[in-house]
C-alpha angles and dihedrals in degrees: 000000000000122000093245091053091056090051091050091053091050091052091048091050093050090051096048102035096076090051092050092048090049091050092050093047090049091052090050091050091049090053091049090048092051091048091050092049094049090048094054092042089055090046091052091050092049091048092049092049091050092047091049091055093056114193093006088077109058096186094061127218096295093048093048092050091048091048090052092053090041097174098312092119118058114232095025131245137274116231126194127185123203129182126358127119115114123051112270095029122116125249122199123199120194123191120196129193133177106225115209113210124209093217095061095137092064097038095048096224132078101211138033118201111224127180141180131195135198130188128199137170116253112246 
């Protein structure tokens, strides 16, 4: 291999390496975002189920949603409960989370608010 060919390979590597690193970091962020969304969706379902059972669930909707997340998401979640009450009515539980991406310099924002809701009929 000639000396100039080695220099050319080094220049090509320095041009492509930042793009490859950005692509890998974006894929990691997407995986983290998907994990966060499925976690809060499961928490919303658990909270709605608990709220629909009434007194049979002593922790309540907020407690059930928090127990489902159980420290897997840094910063915690915000849970709101709407409706409920009499048997046959609908209760809706919404769980919100501020996702913090690793690739914030490229995206231009540090957090993305994501939320999931679940509705169930009160037993």
